[in-house]
MARKOLNU-865722 format. One record per residue (C-alpha): residue in one letter; z, x negated, y. Coordinates in steps of 0.05 Angstrom, whole numbers, plus 5000, padded with zeros to 4 digits. Layout:
<atoms>
AZXY...
</atoms>
This chain:
<atoms>
X499849994996X498749755061X501650045135X500049815204X503549915277X497649875320X490449915316X483749445338X478149635368X474449005355X474948795270X467848915241X465848245246X473147935221X473148495162X465448295140X466947535144X473047535108X470848045055X464047615035X468446955028X474247194985X470747524943X464646914934X471046374936X474246754867X478747234903X478547874867X474648444903X480348904901X482948484959X476748725000X478749405013X486249245037X482048785094X478549275116X485349605148X488848965157X484148675197X483649265247X490549065271X491448805332X497948645386X494948575448X499648875493X505748565453X509847915452X507247465397X511046905351X514046335400X508545755414X508645205367X513744745363X511844085337X511943315335X517842935370X519842275361X526442035353X529741565401X534840955382X541040885415X541440345469X546540005422X542440065351X537139745333X531040045330X528540195259X522440155232X516940575232X514740955159X507840825150X504441535149X496741755167X495541665242X494742445247X502642455243X505341785242X511641695265X512641245333X517940775327X524340945361X525540715438X530440365468X532540635546X526440545586X524740445658X518940695698X514840375759X517440535819X513941035876X513241125939X518141525975X516942285985X514742766038X517543466051X513244016018X510144526071X509545246053X501945216045X503844665981X505145375943X497545675965X490545515935X488044975977X481644485979X481543975924X479043285943X473143325894X472044175918X474944785889X475344755811X478245235762X480045305688X480445925648X483545815576X486146265522X491546215475X494146685428X502346765443X503447105507X510247075544X515847535506X521847445569X518647435639X518446665637X526346575620X526645795618X531645835556X526246225518X520245975484X516646265551X518545555573X513045265531X508445705575X510945475644X510444695619X503744825585X501145085657X503744495688X509444845731X515444555697X518443855676X523543525648X527742855653X524142585604X517142725567X513642645499X507642295512X501042375483X502141745452X508042055415X512741675456X519641925488X518541575567X520741775642X518542355674X523942555727X528442095707X526241335699X531141065658X536441245613X542540835580X547641005528X555040655538X559540765471X558341315430X558441875469X555941725541X549441785568X546841575637X539741825665X537941495737X532842005768X526241925812X527441945887X521342205904X520442945873X520843565907X520844285878X515644755894X519945045947X521144445989X528044275961X529343645945X531043425869X536643025856X542442995805X545443635815X539643935806X541043735729X547643925733X545544635745X539444655695X544244415641X549844875661X545945415660X543445335590X551345185567X552645935587X545746295558X548046715494X541846255446X541745575481X536845025462X540244685398X544444115419X546544425490X552644745469X560144705489X561244395421X556343835429X556643735511X563243515528X561143545612X554743355655X555943085725X552042775774X556342255807X551641975858X545342345884X540642075830X545441895770X546742355720X551842265658X552742615605X558042685550X557342915479X563743095435X560942765374X555242225378X548742525390X543141925377X537542515386X540042625464X533742355498X529042635465X533243385476X532143155551X524043275533X524643955503X521744535552X528444955563X531344325600X525444295652X528944315723X528344825768X530744875844X537245145859X535045705895X532545955826X540045965805X542646255867X538146825870X538047045801X543947505788X544247665730X538547515706X535246885681X532146395741X526046515770X520545975755X515946285807X515245735853X521345325837X518244695783X518044095805X509744075773X502143875792X502344675788X505245285818X505645975788X501846405838X503847125829X507347555760X508347225698X504547795653X503447935576X496847835600X496147165634X499846715675X495946395741X497145705781X494245415843X495344625851X501344335886X499043955941X504743505949X505943345878X509542695872X504342335820X498242525855X493943095865X490843465810X483643405798X483644275788X484444705835X487245235800X487645605731X489146195693X491046215614X490146895583X494147105525X489647455469X492847495401X486647705367X482147005344X475447355341X475647655416X479346985430X473046605402X468147055432X471046985494X469846165480X462446295461X460346745520X463546245571X469146745593X473446145584X473145425580X478145155533X481345575467X487645425434X488145615361X480945665336X480646205271X478845865216X473546465202X470446325266X468545515261X461445605235X460845935309X462145245343X461044725286X454344315306X453644595370X453644115424X455144535481X462644435448X467644045430X472844135366X479243765355X482543835287X490343645295X495543645243X501943915261X509043855233X508844685220X507845025156X505845695134X512746065096X513346625061X521046795074X525747205034X531447575045X536447085004X541947545029X540148295019X536048674972X531748444908X531147724932X538747494936X537847474862X536446754843X531447014788X527747524828X526046914878X523446514827X519746934799X515647004869X515446264866X511346294804X507446944830X503346534876X496846184872X497945624939X491545264918X487545884913X490546164982X488645475010X481445434983X479346144995X483446465064X484045875103X477445635079X479844915049X483844735120X490744525106X494844325044X498044684991X505944695006X512144454960X517744435008X518244505087X515043795101X508343505092X508042845051X506542415113X512842545143X518442025131X523842455107X519742915056X522642784987X517642754952X521242854877X520443624894X517244014841X512044504858X513345134824X507045204770X503045884785X505146294729X504447024728X507347194663X512746794684X513947084744X514547774700X519947404653X524147224709X523147954736X525948234666X531647744660X534648084731X532448814699X526849014728X520249174684X514049034710X512249504774X519549704783X521949044837X518449314900X518148944954X515548965031X511848405059X511248325131X507247965175X503248005246X495747925269X496347355321X495446805268X489047055252X488646895183X495047265161X492647945149X487447565096X493547165074X498147835065X493148095029X491647654973X499347474969X500448214961X495048224895X498647544862X505747884871X503048484838X499748104787X506647714771X510548464768X512748674834X510149234869X509049084944X506249365002X505549075071X506349195145X502848885190X505548925262X507048475323X512147945318X516448335368X517248815325X518848575263X523247925282X530248225299X530548525232X528147955201X534447525233X539148185218X537148185137X534048785142X527648605106X524748285038X519047805057X516547565118X509547105132X511246675186X508246015219X514445565220X514444845253X519444445232X520543925291X525044275341X527943865379X526643125366X522542615319X527442915267X528643535226X536243715236X533944235286X529644605248X534544535178X540244795219X536845275258X533345595190X539345455133X545745415157X551145975156X553345995227X545146225249X545546765206X543247425250X541346945300X534946445273X535846415206X529246745174X531246695101X538846885116X541346385071X547746085069X550645445027X556945155054X554344475026X547844495059X552344555124X557144045106X551343615097X547143635164X553943675193X554842915170X547742815186X548642895260X553442315265X549141775233X545241335278X542241035214X534841455210X534141225132X541241495124X539442135153X532942175124X537242105051X541042745073X535643205095X532342985023X537943234984X537443845024X530743985006X532443904931X538044434949X533544964975X528344814930X532644894865X535745524911X529045864909X529145974975X523945975009X516445974997X511645465019X505245675025X501845155061X501644495110X498244635181X492344355213X491144645283X483544835303X482444715396X475244785420X472444815492X466444725531X463044115538X464044115609X471844055599X473443355612X480642905589X483343445552X486243275482X491143595441X498143495451X502843395392X507543955411X503144325450X506944205512X502143915562X495544285574X494044385647X495443635675X493143245732X488242925692X484643555665X477843655707X471744135690X464943765703X460744145768
</atoms>
C-alpha cells in the first residue's frame, strides 16, 4: 500500500524514466505500479530535510603533536591536524555606510547569479537551526574559523587561536571587520553569540553548559573560552554554521524570538528582503573586509522536486544546481554547455528502524529486515551505480571505520525464519516505511525496499510526505521505518557528534532517529571526548560500530556521492565538502 500527503503536477517524465530503468536492470515490474503514485509526491511549500552536514577536519590541541593522517582516496581524505595558526594582517576598517545594504554597481558591472537547491529554510533563518547553513551558503554570515576548500581549519574572523592547559582556548580576532549594519565586530560579539547558543533548547553539540564553563572577552579583540572537560575539537566547532557572528542589534531586538540575520552578518553579501521557503536574495556588501565580490547580487531558489530543478538548469532559469537527480544525469553528461561535479560525501542513506517501540524493538525483527534488503540491487538500479552499498555508518575511506563489520547477507528466507522466531507468520508483521521526496531517488528506493521487505515476510506500506511532516513523530518514537540521508560529520572531522546525536540515551526524543539507547555506547562516547589522541578515539568508535551492528540498530543502505551542475558561464565555483560556502567573493559569471 502506498500513501502520500501531497501531490505534484509535474512527474510524468520521472515516472517513465524510473519505470524503464528499474525494469531493465532487474527490479521486478510490480515496483513500477507503485512508482506511478510515489513519484507524484512533492513538497514545494513545506520545509525539507536539513542541508547536508559533511566533512570537517580535526584540530590538534596546541600542546599535542599532530597525528599522522590516515591514507584515504583523495575525494574524502582526512586532512592533517592543525596547530594554532595566524593569518596575515589586513588594512584597518572603514565605517559601513547605509548604502552597503543596497545593490550597487560592481567594478565589473552588475552580475547576478541564480542557484537552485532542494532544502528550504524551516525556521525563518534562526541561527541555531539548520537554516544557518542557508545563510552561510548565501555569503551572509561568517564564523571565527573556517573549513576551507582544501579541508583545513583556517583563520576567518579570528586570526589565531591557542590552548592553555587542557581546558582554556584563546582566540585573537581580526580588527578590520564590520557588521552589515555598520556596527564594529569585536570580542563582545562572540560572547553574545555563544551566550545565545548556550540558552537555546537545542544548541549545537559542544555548546552547552555541560561543556562550556565560561566565555569572556578580556580585551577588545580577544575571546577566552573555558571548557568543563578537555574538548580538543573546540576550534573546529567554531567553524560550524550556527556559531556565525551577528550584530549586537540582532540579539538586543530579538524579543522572545531568534536574532534576525537580515542585515546583521559580516559576509560578502547582505540578505535583501525576507527569508522565505521559496527563495532568499542577497546583494553585495560594498564594504566587505576581504575585498569586493565579483557578483553584484544573487538569489537561491528552494525547489524540492529534482525533475523541476534539472529543467530549470537546462532552460537557463538558474545558473547553478545543487543535488542533481540521478535520473537527470543524461540531460547534462557530454553537453559542453554544462559542467558537472561529482563529490563523495561523509553521508549515508539509512533506513532507520524504531528500536524503542513496536515490532522493531525485537532484535530478531530488526535482523530479519537486515536480511530482507538487497543493497547491491538498490545501488545498481535505483541509484544507477552512483555510490556504494553500505555495511555500517562510515565509508571504507574514513579513518575510524571498522573494517571487520560483516555485512548482513541478502537472504529473504532467513528473514522469514527470523520473523517466525519472533512469533510472526509470513505477512503478519505489518510495518510502515516513511520517507520524503526532496531526495529525488527516495520515492523509487522506497518502492524497491517495499518489495524486498514483503518478499522477506513483512507486510509493508509506504508513506511519502514532506520532511517536516514526519520528523517530529520519528524523534518521538511514533514510527516503524524511516528512510533518510544522514551526514555523519556534524561538528568536526570526527564522528563523535553524529554518534552522540543518533545513538545515545540522552538524545532519545531529541535527535535520535532510531530511538536507540545502550548505556555501553554512552559510556564509550563519554570516554572518547576526553582523549586527545585521534587513534585512541578511533578505536572507541570502531567498538561502537560493532555494538550497533550486533544490535542491528540501523539498516545502512549506501554511501553517498553528490552531484552538482552549472552552466559553463559560471566561473570560480567548486563544491565544498560541507556545502558551507557557495556564494563567495571569487564566484563569477561570464558576460
